[in-house]
C-alpha positions in Angstrom: 4.3 -36.1 -17.6 5.1 -32.6 -16.3 8.3 -30.8 -15.2 6.5 -29.4 -12.3 3.4 -29.9 -10.2 3.2 -26.0 -9.9 4.9 -23.4 -11.9 4.6 -19.9 -10.6 4.9 -16.9 -12.8 6.0 -14.0 -10.6 8.1 -14.1 -7.4 6.4 -11.4 -5.5 4.9 -11.8 -2.0 1.9 -14.1 -3.1 3.9 -16.2 -5.6 6.7 -16.9 -3.2 4.3 -17.8 -0.4 2.5 -20.2 -2.6 5.7 -21.7 -4.0 7.4 -22.2 -0.7 4.5 -23.9 1.0 3.5 -26.0 -2.1 7.1 -27.4 -2.0 6.7 -27.9 1.8 3.6 -30.0 1.0 5.6 -32.3 -1.3 5.0 -30.7 -4.7 7.7 -30.2 -7.4 7.7 -26.4 -7.7 9.3 -23.8 -10.0 9.0 -20.2 -10.0 9.8 -17.6 -12.9 10.7 -14.0 -12.3 12.0 -11.5 -14.9 12.9 -8.6 -12.5 13.6 -9.2 -8.8 12.8 -11.5 -6.0 10.3 -10.2 -3.6 8.1 -8.3 -6.1 6.9 -4.8 -5.7 6.7 -4.7 -1.8 10.3 -5.6 -1.3 11.9 -3.7 -4.2 9.8 -0.6 -5.1 7.0 -0.6 -2.6 6.4 -1.2 1.1 9.8 -1.9 2.3 11.9 0.9 0.7 9.1 3.4 1.2 8.8 2.6 5.0 12.7 3.1 5.2 12.2 6.6 3.6 9.3 7.3 6.0 11.7 6.5 8.9 14.3 8.7 7.6 11.9 11.7 7.1 10.3 11.1 10.6 13.8 11.2 12.2 14.5 14.5 10.6 11.2 15.9 11.7 11.9 14.8 15.3 14.9 17.3 15.4 12.5 20.1 15.5 11.1 18.8 18.7 14.4 18.3 20.4 15.0 22.0 21.6 11.5 21.9 23.6 13.0 18.8 25.5 16.3 20.6 26.3 18.4 19.0 23.5 20.3 21.8 21.8 21.5 20.4 18.5 22.0 22.0 15.2 19.8 21.1 12.2 21.3 18.0 10.6 22.6 17.9 7.1 20.6 15.6 4.8 22.7 13.2 2.7 20.2 11.9 0.1 22.7 9.6 -1.6 23.5 7.9 1.8 19.8 7.3 2.4 19.1 6.0 -1.2 22.3 3.8 -1.2 21.7 2.4 2.3 18.2 1.6 1.3 19.4 -0.2 -1.9 21.9 -2.3 0.2 19.0 -3.4 2.5 16.8 -4.4 -0.6 19.8 -6.4 -2.0 20.1 -8.2 1.3 16.4 -9.0 1.3 16.7 -10.3 -2.3 19.3 -12.8 -1.1 17.0 -13.8 1.8 14.2 -14.6 -0.7 16.6 -16.5 -2.9 17.8 -18.5 0.1 14.2 -19.1 1.3 13.1 -20.5 -2.1 16.1 -22.6 -2.6 16.1 -24.1 0.8 12.4 -24.9 0.3 13.3 -26.8 -2.8 11.8 -24.4 -5.3 13.6 -24.1 -8.6 14.1 -20.4 -9.5 14.0 -19.7 -13.2 15.2 -16.1 -14.2 13.6 -14.6 -17.3 10.3 -13.4 -18.8 7.6 -16.3 -18.8 4.9 -16.3 -21.6 2.1 -18.9 -21.6 2.2 -21.3 -24.7 -0.8 -23.3 -23.7 -2.6 -24.3 -20.5 0.4 -26.5 -19.3 3.5 -24.8 -20.8 5.4 -21.6 -20.1 8.2 -20.4 -22.5 11.2 -18.5 -20.9 13.6 -17.4 -23.6 14.4 -20.6 -25.7 13.3 -23.0 -22.9 9.8 -24.3 -22.3 8.6 -25.8 -19.0 5.7 -27.9 -18.5 3.4 -27.9 -15.3 0.3 -29.7 -14.2 -0.8 -26.5 -12.5 0.2 -22.8 -13.2 -0.1 -19.9 -10.9 0.0 -16.4 -12.2 1.3 -13.8 -9.6 3.0 -11.1 -11.7 1.5 -8.3 -9.7 0.8 -4.7 -11.1 2.8 -1.9 -12.6 2.4 1.9 -12.3 0.1 3.7 -14.8 1.3 6.8 -16.5 -1.2 8.9 -18.5 -0.7 9.7 -22.2 -0.1 13.4 -21.9 2.3 15.7 -23.6 5.7 15.4 -21.9 4.9 11.9 -20.5 8.6 11.1 -21.0 9.4 13.5 -18.2 7.3 11.8 -15.6 8.5 9.3 -13.1 6.7 6.7 -11.2 7.1 5.1 -7.8 9.4 2.6 -9.3 12.0 5.3 -10.3 11.5 7.7 -7.2 13.7 5.3 -5.0 16.7 5.8 -7.2 16.9 9.5 -8.0 20.4 10.8 -8.6 19.6 14.1 -6.8 17.0 15.0 -4.2 14.6 17.4 -5.6 14.3 21.0 -4.2 10.7 21.2 -5.7 8.6 18.3 -6.6 5.0 17.9 -8.0 3.2 14.7 -7.0 0.1 13.8 -9.0 -2.5 11.6 -7.3 -4.6 11.4 -4.2 -4.2 7.7 -3.0 -1.9 6.3 -0.3 1.1 6.1 -2.6 1.0 9.8 -3.6 0.1 10.9 0.0 3.0 8.9 1.6 5.6 10.3 -0.9 4.4 13.8 -0.4 5.0 13.4 3.3 8.4 11.8 2.8 9.7 14.6 0.5 8.2 17.5 2.6 9.7 16.2 5.8 13.1 15.7 4.1 13.1 19.4 3.0 11.5 19.6 -0.5 8.8 22.0 -1.5 5.9 19.7 -2.3 2.8 20.2 -4.3 0.1 17.4 -4.2 -2.3 17.7 -7.0 -5.4 15.4 -7.1 -8.2 15.5 -9.7 -10.9 14.8 -7.0 -12.5 17.0 -4.3 -10.6 15.3 -1.6 -7.6 13.1 -1.2 -7.6 9.4 0.1 -10.8 8.3 -1.8 -12.3 5.2 -0.3 -11.3 6.1 3.3 -13.8 7.3 5.9 -14.8 10.9 4.9 -14.0 12.4 8.4 -10.6 10.7 8.4 -9.9 12.1 5.0 -10.8 15.7 5.9 -8.7 15.5 9.2 -5.7 13.8 7.5 -5.7 16.4 4.7 -5.7 19.3 7.3 -2.7 17.7 9.2 -0.8 16.8 6.1 -1.1 20.4 4.8 0.0 21.6 8.2 3.2 19.6 7.9 4.2 21.4 4.7 2.4 19.7 1.8 0.6 22.1 -0.5 -2.5 20.1 -1.5 -4.3 21.3 -4.6 -7.6 19.3 -5.3 -9.7 19.4 -8.5 -6.5 19.9 -10.4 -5.7 18.1 -13.6 -2.3 17.6 -15.1 -2.4 18.6 -18.8 1.2 18.7 -19.9 4.9 18.7 -18.8 7.7 20.6 -20.6 11.5 20.8 -20.1 12.7 24.3 -19.6 16.1 25.9 -20.7 17.5 25.4 -17.2 16.6 21.7 -17.1 13.7 22.1 -14.8 10.1 21.0 -15.6 7.3 23.4 -16.4 4.0 21.6 -15.2 0.7 22.9 -16.5 -2.6 22.1 -14.6 -6.2 22.9 -15.4 -9.0 23.3 -13.0 -12.6 24.6 -13.3 -11.4 28.1 -12.3 -8.1 28.6 -14.2 -5.0 27.1 -15.8 -1.9 27.1 -13.6 1.9 26.6 -14.3 4.6 25.7 -11.9 8.2 24.8 -12.2 9.9 22.0 -10.4 12.7 19.5 -10.5 10.7 16.2 -10.6 7.0 15.2 -11.3 5.9 11.9 -9.6 3.1 10.3 -11.1 1.1 8.2 -8.5 -2.3 7.8 -10.1 -2.5 4.1 -9.5 -1.3 0.8 -10.8 -2.8 -1.8 -13.3 -2.5 -5.6 -13.4 0.7 -6.6 -15.4 -1.1 -8.8 -17.8 0.0 -7.5 -21.1 1.8 -9.9 -23.4 1.7 -12.9 -21.2 -0.1 -15.1 -23.7 -3.3 -15.1 -21.4 -5.8 -14.5 -24.2 -4.4 -17.2 -26.4 -4.7 -19.8 -23.7 -8.3 -18.6 -22.8 -7.7 -16.9 -19.5 -10.4 -14.3 -19.1 -9.7 -10.7 -18.1 -12.0 -8.0 -16.9 -12.2 -4.5 -18.3 -9.2 -3.2 -16.2 -7.0 -6.1 -17.4 -7.2 -8.0 -14.2 -7.6 -11.8 -14.3 -11.0 -13.1 -13.3 -10.8 -15.9 -10.7 -13.4 -17.9 -8.5 -13.3 -18.4 -4.8 -10.4 -20.9 -5.2 -8.5 -18.3 -7.4 -8.9 -20.5 -10.4 -9.1 -18.8 -13.7 -11.4 -19.6 -16.6 -8.8 -22.3 -17.4 -9.2 -24.9 -14.6 -5.4 -25.7 -14.1 -4.4 -22.0 -14.1 -4.7 -20.0 -11.0 -4.0 -16.3 -10.2 -3.7 -14.1 -7.0 -2.4 -10.8 -5.6 -2.4 -7.4 -7.5 -3.0 -9.2 -10.8 -6.5 -10.1 -9.8 -7.2 -6.6 -8.4 -9.1 -7.5 -5.3 -7.3 -6.1 -2.4 -3.8 -4.9 -3.4 -2.1 -5.4 -0.1 1.0 -7.6 0.5 -0.5 -9.5 3.6 -3.6 -10.3 1.5 -1.4 -11.7 -1.3 0.3 -13.8 1.3 -3.0 -15.2 2.5 -4.1 -15.9 -1.0 -0.8 -17.7 -1.8 -1.1 -19.8 1.3 -4.8 -20.8 0.3 -3.7 -21.8 -3.2 -0.8 -24.0 -2.0 -3.2 -25.8 0.6 -6.0 -26.0 -2.0 -3.8 -27.7 -4.5 -1.6 -29.9 -2.2 -3.0 -30.1 1.3 -6.8 -29.5 0.8 -7.8 -30.5 4.3 -6.1 -27.4 5.8 -7.3 -25.0 3.2 -9.7 -22.2 4.6 -11.2 -19.4 2.4 -9.5 -16.0 2.5 -11.6 -13.6 4.5 -11.6 -10.2 3.0 -13.6 -8.5 5.8 -12.1 -6.2 8.4 -8.7 -6.1 6.8 -6.6 -3.6 8.6 -4.5 -1.2 6.7 -2.2 1.8 7.3 -1.2 4.8 5.2 2.4 5.8 6.3 1.7 9.6 5.7 2.7 12.2 8.1 0.7 11.9 10.4 0.0 8.0 9.9 -3.5 6.7 9.3 -4.6 3.4 10.5 -8.0 1.8 9.7 -10.0 -1.4 10.1 -13.6 -2.3 9.3 -16.4 -0.1 8.0 -16.3 3.6 7.3 -19.1 5.7 8.7 -20.6 6.1 5.3 -20.6 2.2 4.9 -21.9 1.6 8.3 -24.9 4.0 7.8 -25.9 2.1 4.7 -25.6 -1.4 6.3 -27.0 -0.9 9.8 -30.1 0.6 11.2 -28.5 2.2 14.2 -24.9 3.4 14.2 -23.2 5.1 17.2 -20.0 7.2 16.3 -17.5 7.9 18.9 -14.7 10.3 18.3 -11.7 11.9 20.0 -9.5 14.7 18.8 -6.5 15.8 20.8 -3.0 17.1 20.6 -0.5 14.3 21.3 1.4 14.6 24.7 4.7 14.3 22.8 4.0 17.7 21.1 2.8 19.6 24.1 6.3 21.0 25.0 6.7 22.3 21.5 5.1 24.6 19.1 4.0 21.6 16.9 0.3 21.9 16.4 -0.4 18.4 14.8 -3.3 16.7 16.3 -4.5 13.1 16.7 -7.9 11.7 15.6 -9.6 8.5 16.7 -13.0 7.1 15.8 -15.0 4.1 16.7 -18.3 2.8 14.9 -20.6 0.8 16.7 -23.7 -1.2 15.9 -26.6 0.1 17.9 -28.3 -3.2 17.9 -25.5 -5.6 18.8 -22.9 -3.3 20.3 -20.3 -4.8 18.1 -17.4 -2.5 16.9 -18.0 -2.0 13.2 -14.8 0.0 12.4 -11.9 1.7 14.0 -9.9 4.7 12.5 -7.0 6.7 13.7 -4.9 9.5 12.3 -1.8 10.2 14.4 1.6 8.9 15.4 2.0 5.1 15.2 -1.6 4.7 13.9 -0.6 1.5 12.0 0.9 -0.1 15.0 -2.1 0.7 17.2 -4.7 -0.3 14.6 -3.1 -3.8 14.2 -4.1 -4.7 17.9 -7.5 -3.1 17.5 -8.0 -5.2 14.4 -7.5 -8.5 16.3 -10.3 -7.4 18.8 -12.7 -6.6 15.9 -12.0 -9.8 14.1 -12.8 -11.6 17.4 -16.2 -9.9 17.5 -15.4 -7.2 20.2 -18.2 -5.1 21.5 -18.1 -1.5 22.8 -18.7 -3.0 26.3 -15.5 -5.0 25.9 -13.6 -1.8 25.0 -15.1 0.0 27.9 -14.2 -2.7 30.4 -10.6 -2.8 29.1 -8.1 -0.8 31.3 -6.1 1.7 29.3 -2.3 2.1 29.2 -1.6 5.7 30.6 -0.3 7.9 29.4 -0.7 6.8 25.7 -2.7 7.9 22.7 -3.9 4.3 22.3 -5.9 4.5 25.6 -8.4 6.7 23.9 -9.9 3.8 22.1 -10.9 2.4 25.6 -12.0 5.7 27.3 -14.5 7.1 24.7 -17.7 7.0 26.7 -20.3 9.2 25.0 -21.1 9.1 21.3 -20.5 12.2 19.1 -23.5 11.3 17.0 -25.9 8.6 16.3 -27.3 7.7 12.9 -30.8 6.0 12.7 -33.1 5.0 9.8 
């Protein structure tokens, strides 16, 4: 009766994972993509951004070399080479995704898909039928409707700039804005980071936010909080005049680029969802149940389009669940959204897993807070003053680790291992009995003996 057992709309991380494994379970699967295989993460997200981070960190390392006896001149930075090498790597990954899907037996359909009814999707002049449909189209950068909106760029375009900006204004206080601020500053640009709130990185632990902001500013990012972008104008010399308002004053600054990184929205417009009866919430995200089923029982959705936890590994887990739920139900286990580790590849890095101190105080009667603040050994021979911060939150009743946070070099790499321990239910006693690797920054997590403070009801 149907062309496919499962037809996936969107070939990003979650959609590709669901398609591949569904095909592996014996289902006939098609996947529709209008832009690029691999979705946001591979093409205009995590992967190219991390490559830029590596480039910027390498340049920063030259400033330390003299203190280690390596007398080399400051390197010339070739933006087109970094940009184009990145693009070649993304093209290679696109080919890998194509091969993965094809080798798994998934039929790739290029074009924009629109739902016609609960079992049919139209792509151009063709219509495909499916017993089950999975919507995994992801999100899209949000640009505010302000005068001069046409002069703004988003995180989609920033990877392909013709010229490296001497001066750049970045709008936003989330991880995307903070990461690009670090990238451009380390590569030599003058960077202003404007955020409308009182402190960047809303949603992270407050102490981590304060510490990270101080270190990021020390690395050359001019952070301006409680600052609102009101308009952007083109000047006679082809630069941009940017106007901001705050409680105190209105300010104007000239720059080469304005990067808007104020968030992303689910890409649900004009997909035909409303006509089919798929319910959306007020943000445009698709409503789903615990099985990722929408209000139409044979249509599923996952990833950024459902706006739960917008992280690539989460979308992968959701895709795996949907494939198993539909075609191998005995192996399907619910996606656990607790204790998801995450990293911000700012400079310095931020790694975090579990509860923030603010959350822990609300959820537990007694919370012990352990902190460590030190200058990494790598910097002690130089004049670099950047510091590292680590934090453990412990339940005073069970001794279980409730959260772990780090700001410093390789924080993401270190927190991944800590996350395994927390997921397994590790206690502070377990940490205390673990022998550290010396000398490393990571050993601080197993040598913090006395709490910095204790919260009690």
